[in-house]
C-alpha positions as CSV (number, residue, x, y, z in Angstrom):
1,M,-34.0,52.8,-37.4
2,T,-32.4,49.4,-37.8
3,I,-30.7,48.3,-41.0
4,L,-33.4,45.7,-41.7
5,E,-36.1,48.4,-41.4
6,T,-34.2,50.6,-44.0
7,L,-34.1,47.6,-46.4
8,K,-37.9,46.8,-46.3
9,A,-38.6,49.0,-49.3
10,E,-36.4,46.7,-51.4
11,F,-38.7,43.7,-51.0
12,H,-42.1,42.7,-52.5
13,A,-45.1,42.6,-50.3
14,A,-46.0,39.2,-51.9
15,F,-44.2,36.8,-54.3
16,P,-44.9,37.9,-57.9
17,R,-45.9,35.5,-60.6
18,L,-43.4,37.0,-63.1
19,A,-39.7,37.9,-62.6
20,S,-39.5,41.6,-61.6
21,G,-35.8,42.3,-61.7
22,N,-35.2,42.3,-57.9
23,Y,-32.1,40.3,-57.1
24,V,-30.4,39.8,-53.8
25,H,-26.8,38.4,-54.1
26,F,-25.2,36.8,-51.0
27,L,-21.4,37.0,-51.4
28,M,-19.6,34.3,-49.4
29,V,-16.5,32.5,-48.7
30,R,-17.3,28.9,-47.8
31,H,-14.5,27.6,-45.5
32,S,-14.0,24.0,-44.7
33,Q,-13.6,23.3,-40.9
34,S,-13.0,19.5,-41.0
35,F,-12.6,16.9,-43.8
36,P,-15.7,17.2,-46.0
37,V,-16.2,14.9,-49.0
38,F,-17.6,16.5,-52.2
39,Q,-17.7,13.6,-54.6
40,T,-19.6,11.9,-57.4
41,D,-19.0,8.3,-58.4
42,G,-16.6,7.7,-55.5
43,V,-14.0,10.5,-56.3
44,L,-13.7,14.1,-55.4
45,N,-15.2,16.5,-58.1
46,T,-12.5,18.5,-59.9
47,A,-12.2,20.8,-62.9
48,R,-9.3,22.1,-64.9
49,T,-9.5,25.9,-65.1
50,Q,-7.4,29.0,-65.7
51,A,-5.8,30.0,-62.4
52,G,-6.8,33.6,-62.4
53,L,-8.2,36.3,-64.7
54,Q,-4.7,37.7,-65.4
55,T,-2.8,34.5,-64.3
56,T,-3.3,32.4,-67.4
57,D,-1.7,29.2,-66.2
58,T,-4.2,26.3,-65.8
59,M,-4.8,24.4,-62.5
60,S,-7.0,21.7,-61.2
61,R,-9.6,22.9,-58.6
62,L,-12.0,21.1,-56.3
63,V,-15.6,21.6,-57.3
64,L,-18.5,22.0,-54.9
65,F,-21.5,21.3,-57.1
66,K,-24.5,23.5,-56.8
67,R,-26.8,20.8,-55.5
68,K,-24.3,19.9,-52.7
69,Q,-24.6,23.5,-51.6
70,V,-28.3,24.1,-51.7
71,T,-29.6,20.7,-50.5
72,P,-28.1,21.1,-46.9
73,E,-29.4,24.6,-46.7
74,R,-32.9,23.5,-47.7
75,L,-32.8,20.7,-45.2
76,A,-31.8,23.1,-42.4
77,G,-34.7,25.4,-43.4
78,R,-37.1,22.5,-43.5
79,E,-36.0,21.3,-40.1
80,L,-36.7,24.7,-38.7
81,L,-40.2,24.9,-40.4
82,R,-41.1,21.5,-38.9
83,S,-40.0,22.6,-35.4
84,L,-42.4,25.6,-35.7
85,Q,-45.3,23.4,-37.2
86,L,-45.1,25.4,-40.5
87,T,-45.1,22.7,-43.1
88,S,-47.6,20.0,-43.7
89,A,-48.5,17.8,-46.7
90,D,-52.0,17.1,-45.3
91,E,-54.4,19.5,-43.8
92,A,-56.1,16.8,-41.9
93,D,-52.9,15.3,-40.6
94,K,-50.5,17.9,-39.3
95,E,-47.9,15.2,-38.5
96,K,-47.6,14.3,-42.1
97,F,-44.8,16.6,-43.0
98,C,-43.8,17.9,-46.4
99,E,-40.8,15.9,-47.5
100,Y,-37.8,17.0,-49.6
101,N,-37.7,14.9,-52.9
102,G,-40.4,12.6,-51.4
103,E,-43.9,11.6,-52.2
104,N,-45.4,14.0,-49.6
105,S,-44.8,17.4,-51.0
106,C,-47.1,20.2,-49.9
107,K,-46.2,22.5,-52.8
108,K,-46.9,25.6,-50.7
109,C,-44.4,25.9,-47.8
110,P,-41.5,28.3,-47.9
111,D,-39.1,25.6,-49.0
112,C,-41.3,24.4,-51.9
113,I,-42.0,27.9,-53.2
114,I,-38.7,29.6,-52.7
115,Y,-36.3,26.7,-53.6
116,G,-38.7,25.1,-56.1
117,F,-39.8,21.5,-56.9
118,A,-40.6,19.2,-59.8
119,I,-43.0,16.3,-59.2
120,G,-43.8,14.8,-62.6
121,D,-47.4,15.4,-63.5
122,S,-48.2,16.9,-60.1
123,G,-46.7,20.2,-61.0
124,S,-43.5,22.2,-60.5
125,E,-42.2,25.5,-59.3
126,R,-39.0,27.2,-60.5
127,S,-36.5,28.0,-57.8
128,K,-36.1,31.6,-56.7
129,V,-32.6,30.7,-55.4
130,Y,-30.0,30.7,-58.1
131,S,-26.7,28.9,-57.4
132,D,-23.8,27.4,-59.3
133,S,-20.9,25.2,-58.7
134,A,-18.2,26.7,-56.5
135,F,-14.4,26.2,-57.1
136,S,-11.6,26.0,-54.6
137,L,-9.3,29.0,-54.4
138,S,-6.3,26.7,-54.0
139,S,-5.3,23.8,-56.3
140,Y,-6.7,20.3,-56.0
141,E,-3.2,19.0,-55.2
142,L,-3.0,21.3,-52.1
143,S,-6.6,20.9,-51.0
144,H,-7.2,17.2,-50.5
145,K,-5.8,14.1,-48.8
146,S,-6.6,10.4,-49.1
147,F,-7.5,8.5,-45.8
148,T,-7.8,4.8,-45.1
149,F,-10.7,3.8,-42.9
150,N,-12.1,0.5,-41.6
151,A,-15.4,-0.8,-40.1
152,P,-14.7,-2.5,-36.8
153,F,-17.1,-4.8,-34.9
154,E,-18.9,-3.4,-31.8
155,G,-16.1,-4.6,-29.6
156,G,-13.8,-2.1,-31.3
157,T,-11.6,-4.6,-33.2
158,M,-11.5,-5.9,-36.7
159,S,-12.0,-9.5,-35.5
160,E,-15.1,-11.3,-34.1
161,K,-15.0,-15.0,-33.0
162,G,-11.6,-15.5,-34.6
163,E,-12.6,-14.1,-38.0
164,M,-11.0,-11.0,-39.4
165,R,-13.1,-8.4,-41.2
166,S,-11.5,-6.9,-44.3
167,A,-13.7,-3.8,-44.5
168,I,-10.9,-1.4,-45.2
169,N,-11.3,1.3,-47.8
170,E,-9.7,4.5,-49.0
171,L,-11.4,7.9,-49.6
172,D,-10.3,11.3,-50.7
173,H,-11.3,14.2,-48.3
174,V,-11.1,17.9,-48.7
175,L,-8.6,19.4,-46.2
176,P,-9.6,21.9,-43.5
177,E,-9.3,25.6,-44.3
178,V,-10.0,25.2,-48.0
179,T,-12.0,28.1,-49.4
180,F,-14.8,28.2,-52.0
181,P,-15.8,31.8,-53.0
182,T,-19.5,31.7,-53.8
183,V,-22.4,33.9,-55.0
184,E,-25.9,32.7,-54.1
185,T,-28.8,34.7,-55.5
186,L,-32.3,35.2,-54.4
187,R,-34.8,36.5,-56.9
188,D,-37.9,38.7,-56.1
189,P,-38.1,37.9,-52.4
190,T,-40.4,39.3,-49.7
191,Y,-38.8,40.6,-46.5
192,E,-39.6,37.4,-44.7
193,G,-38.3,35.3,-47.6
194,F,-35.0,37.2,-47.5
195,L,-34.6,36.4,-43.7
196,Y,-35.4,32.7,-44.3
197,V,-32.8,32.2,-47.0
198,L,-30.2,34.3,-45.2
199,G,-30.9,32.3,-42.0
200,N,-30.4,29.0,-43.9
201,L,-27.0,30.2,-45.1
202,L,-26.0,31.2,-41.6
203,R,-27.3,28.1,-39.8
204,T,-26.1,25.4,-42.2
205,R,-22.9,23.8,-40.9
206,R,-22.4,20.5,-42.8
207,Y,-22.0,19.9,-46.5
208,G,-21.1,16.9,-48.6
209,A,-21.2,13.1,-48.1
210,Q,-21.0,11.5,-44.6
211,E,-22.2,14.8,-43.1
212,S,-23.1,13.1,-39.8
213,R,-19.4,12.4,-39.2
214,T,-17.5,15.2,-41.0
215,G,-18.2,17.9,-43.5
216,T,-18.3,21.0,-41.3
217,V,-18.1,24.2,-43.4
218,K,-18.4,27.8,-42.2
219,N,-20.2,30.3,-44.5
220,H,-18.4,33.6,-44.1
221,L,-20.8,36.3,-45.5
222,I,-18.7,39.2,-46.9
223,G,-21.4,41.2,-48.6
224,I,-25.1,41.5,-49.7
225,V,-25.9,43.3,-53.0
226,F,-29.4,44.4,-54.1
227,C,-29.6,45.0,-57.9
228,D,-31.7,44.5,-61.0
229,G,-29.8,41.6,-62.6
230,E,-27.4,38.8,-62.1
231,I,-23.7,39.4,-61.4
232,F,-20.4,37.6,-61.9
233,S,-20.1,33.8,-61.6
234,N,-18.4,31.8,-58.9
235,L,-15.5,30.9,-61.1
236,Y,-14.9,34.5,-62.2
237,F,-15.0,35.6,-58.5
238,T,-12.6,32.9,-57.5
239,Q,-10.1,33.7,-60.3
240,A,-10.2,37.4,-59.4
241,I,-9.4,36.6,-55.8
242,Y,-6.7,34.3,-56.9
243,D,-5.0,37.1,-58.8
244,A,-5.2,39.3,-55.7
245,M,-3.8,36.6,-53.4
246,K,-1.8,34.2,-55.4
247,D,1.3,34.8,-53.3
248,D,-0.6,34.1,-50.0
249,L,-3.3,31.6,-50.6
250,N,-2.8,30.1,-47.2
251,A,-3.6,33.4,-45.4
252,P,-5.9,33.4,-42.3
253,I,-9.6,33.4,-43.2
254,D,-10.1,37.0,-42.0
255,V,-7.5,38.1,-44.5
256,I,-9.1,36.1,-47.3
257,C,-12.5,37.5,-46.4
258,S,-11.1,41.1,-46.4
259,Q,-9.4,40.6,-49.8
260,S,-12.5,38.9,-51.2
261,Q,-14.6,41.9,-50.2
262,Q,-12.3,44.3,-52.0
263,V,-12.3,42.1,-55.1
264,A,-16.1,41.9,-55.0
265,E,-16.5,45.6,-54.8
266,T,-14.1,46.1,-57.7
267,L,-15.9,43.5,-59.8
268,L,-19.3,45.1,-59.0
269,N,-18.2,48.4,-60.5
270,N,-17.8,46.7,-63.9
271,E,-21.2,44.8,-63.8
272,P,-23.9,46.1,-66.2
273,V,-26.6,46.2,-63.4
274,R,-28.2,49.0,-61.4
275,K,-27.1,48.5,-57.8
276,R,-29.7,49.7,-55.3
277,Q,-27.9,48.7,-52.1
278,Q,-24.5,47.3,-51.3
279,I,-23.9,46.1,-47.8
280,F,-20.3,45.4,-46.6
281,G,-18.1,45.8,-43.6
282,D,-19.5,47.2,-40.3
283,E,-23.0,47.7,-41.9
284,L,-23.1,44.0,-42.8
285,N,-22.0,43.0,-39.3
286,N,-24.8,45.0,-37.8
287,L,-27.3,43.5,-40.2
288,L,-26.2,40.0,-39.3
289,A,-26.5,40.8,-35.6
290,E,-30.1,41.9,-36.2
291,V,-30.8,38.7,-38.1
292,S,-29.3,36.6,-35.3
293,A,-31.4,38.4,-32.8
294,I,-34.6,37.4,-34.7
295,Y,-33.5,33.8,-34.8
296,Q,-32.7,33.8,-31.1
297,D,-36.1,35.2,-30.2
298,E,-38.7,32.4,-30.5
299,A,-41.7,34.8,-30.7
300,K,-40.2,37.0,-33.4
301,L,-39.0,33.9,-35.3
302,Q,-42.5,32.3,-35.1
303,E,-44.1,35.5,-36.3
304,T,-41.6,36.0,-39.2
305,L,-41.9,32.5,-40.5
306,S,-45.6,32.3,-40.0
307,T,-46.0,35.4,-42.2
308,L,-43.7,33.8,-44.8
309,Y,-45.8,30.6,-44.8
310,Q,-48.9,32.7,-45.4
311,Q,-47.2,34.4,-48.3
312,T,-46.0,31.1,-49.9
313,Q,-49.4,29.5,-49.4
314,S,-51.2,32.5,-51.0
315,Y,-48.7,32.3,-53.9
316,A,-49.3,28.6,-54.4
317,E,-53.1,29.0,-54.3
318,T,-53.0,31.9,-56.8
319,Y,-50.2,30.9,-59.2
320,G,-48.7,27.6,-58.2
321,A,-49.4,23.9,-58.6
322,I,-52.3,24.1,-56.0
323,A,-54.0,26.7,-58.1
324,G,-53.8,24.5,-61.2
325,K,-55.2,21.6,-59.2
326,K,-58.2,23.7,-58.0
327,K,-58.9,24.8,-61.6
328,G,-58.9,21.2,-62.7
329,K,-61.5,20.3,-60.0
330,K,-63.8,23.2,-61.0
331,S,-63.7,22.1,-64.7
């Protein structure tokens, strides 16, 4: 029996209307692989925090805001749904796709139901994916660099017909190999919903501004925990890892992941939740191999996400904005 088969009992057969205390926590270390830009109002986002739980000195940390994490993951999922013809904003026009933050929202596809939406008087759905801002393990001073860039003409120079262009600017970038310990939580999922959200985490590669040119980030999954409540925050997780690694914050990523796993397991022992399943180490690697096999098999992927679409459509028609719209028409 595969690991995924043993986990099926942990999931709902259909998305419930009310919260049922079934939480899946994805424990990760997000690791920059190029020069991403996580900014608001033209500057990198930073926060002054205590360095560790026991290390009481304060330090400035880079901040990866929650929206800058979830938005790329949602877009990766939507791209996949469109490629499989599993999202449409119009039953009569299958080419009229559901759009993220756009006027054409179907209110029933996996993205709309799992990640939520709010469209004024047209209805809303609370997200079943809980996220929070992530904080860099290392300090802001050691995690960023300012670069000067220009905008040349098509000929590759800054001059055209004897006129010089002065389009030169300066922008702060996050350095490669900066880590952001993160907990992302999925509430009350079905088996197929779990695979969809996990796939989005594994498949998303770019975060932040200017993502077509830079922003590559690797999500290293270090554990998955099934329990009946929420667990520690991203900042608390980061501070605990800092205490364990403060003398070697520039360690290779496999060392950071190993230490982060040990810290996570220790922290979980002190959480006031009932833990039903904890997946780490070799068991996690085997699980990820099974998930990758599904995503590499077009028939299995189509079957899995088609089932998920039927689940979210049924939820929308029973409890969601579509149900409210139908009731309005009947009255």
